[in-house]
Structures are given as structure tokens and as C-alpha cells.
N, C-alpha and C positions, 0 to 999 in steps of 0.2 A: 702474486696479481699481475690478472692479465690484462693489458690496456688493447680496446679497439675501436678505431677515428673511423666514423663516416660521414660524408657527407651529403645533403638536401639542397633544393635549393626550387622556388617557383617565384615567380612574379611576374609583371605586365611587357607585352610587347606593344610599340609602337609603329604603325603605320600607316599607309596611305589609301584610300578606303578607293573604292571603282565609283569612279565620278564624281570624284575632288575630295579633298576634304583628309584631315587626318585621324587616329582618334586610338584608342589604347585598348587592349586583350588581354584574361589573363593567359600564361604560357603554359606549356606543361610542366610534368615535376622531371627533373634532372635527380639519380642517385651516381653517387660513384664513391671510390673508395679516396682520392687526391682532391682537392680542391682545382688542381691544373686537370687531373680527368673531367670534371664536374664541367669546368669553362668551355673547354676544345667540345665537349658535350652539346653546352649553348649555344657558342658559336655555327659551329656546323647546323642545329636546327635554324638556325636565324638566316644563318646563308641558304637552303634549302627550302625555308619556309612552313617548314614541319614545325616551329615552336609556338606558334598563334594556339595550339588547342580549337583546330576547326573553325575559326573565324574566315580566313579566306579573305586577305588584304590582297589591293594590285600588287604591293609592294612594303617591305618590310622596312624601316628606319635603324632600331634599337629595342633596346629592355633594359627593365632593371632586374633584379635578380637578391631575392633574400634569402641569402646562402646561410645554413643552419650547419656546424658540425658536431658532428653527437660521437662524444666521446664515452666508449664505456667501460669499466672496470668490473671485475670480480676480484669480492672479499671474500673471503671464509663462504664459498656458496651462494653469496648474494649479491645483484646487479645493480648497479649502480650508474646514475645516467648523469652528465653536463652538456650543454648545450649552449654552443654560444652564436652569435648572430653578426652578420657583416654584409652589407649592401655592398652590390656589382655591378655596375654598367657596363652593356657592350654595343658593340653598333658605332655606327655615327650618328650620335645624338648634339644638337646643340645644345647650350646653356635651358635658354628656356623648354624643349623638348626634354633635360634629365630633370626641371624641374617638375614638368606634366607629371611626367612617371612617378616621380618621389610621393607626388600628390595622390596619385590614385593607390600607391602600394600604403601608404601612413596618414594619408587624411591631410587637413589642411594644417 
């Protein structure tokens, strides 16, 4: 039995609009072999501004990511998949901002 694990993530980023105010927009999708590598990619994208999938904020504050851990096993030539999910916040968010992003991701 061979087991392979991969991580993907997508979410919402909170940023400051040009001219005032804040809002959320979807992030780009991340893929990595480990959760640590995935979070490193996401934090780098938050820092360099590429996480916002083209929105173009004046500055970025933080993000919520839904991380999916995909485990694949092969048994007798058949592939089986298991998906586990968890949320992770990155950046510098206060409680109200984290709640806002959680509502953006999952609804109220």
C-alpha cells in the first residue's frame, strides 16, 4: 500500500482599499507537499502582495485559508482519497477582522 499526501489551500484576504475602507477578496490557490511549505508560500504571497488574485489593494492585512490535506492510497491497483480540512489565519488580524473573514469563507 502506497500513501501520498498533498496540501492545497484557498481563502480570502483582507486588505485596505485605495481611498479608504477595508474588504475581502479571494486568494490565489496554493499547493504543496507539506503544510509548512504551503503556509510559507501563503505568507510570502501576503508579504509581496500576490495573494489577492488580482484585486489590487493599497495594502494587505491578513487572510483566512481553508487548507485541504489530500491523502491518496493505492490498494490492489485502485486509488482511494481522503480529504481533511482545517482553517488557518495568516497576517496580523484582530478578532473582528478574523470574524469577518470567517463569515466571508463560511457564511454567517
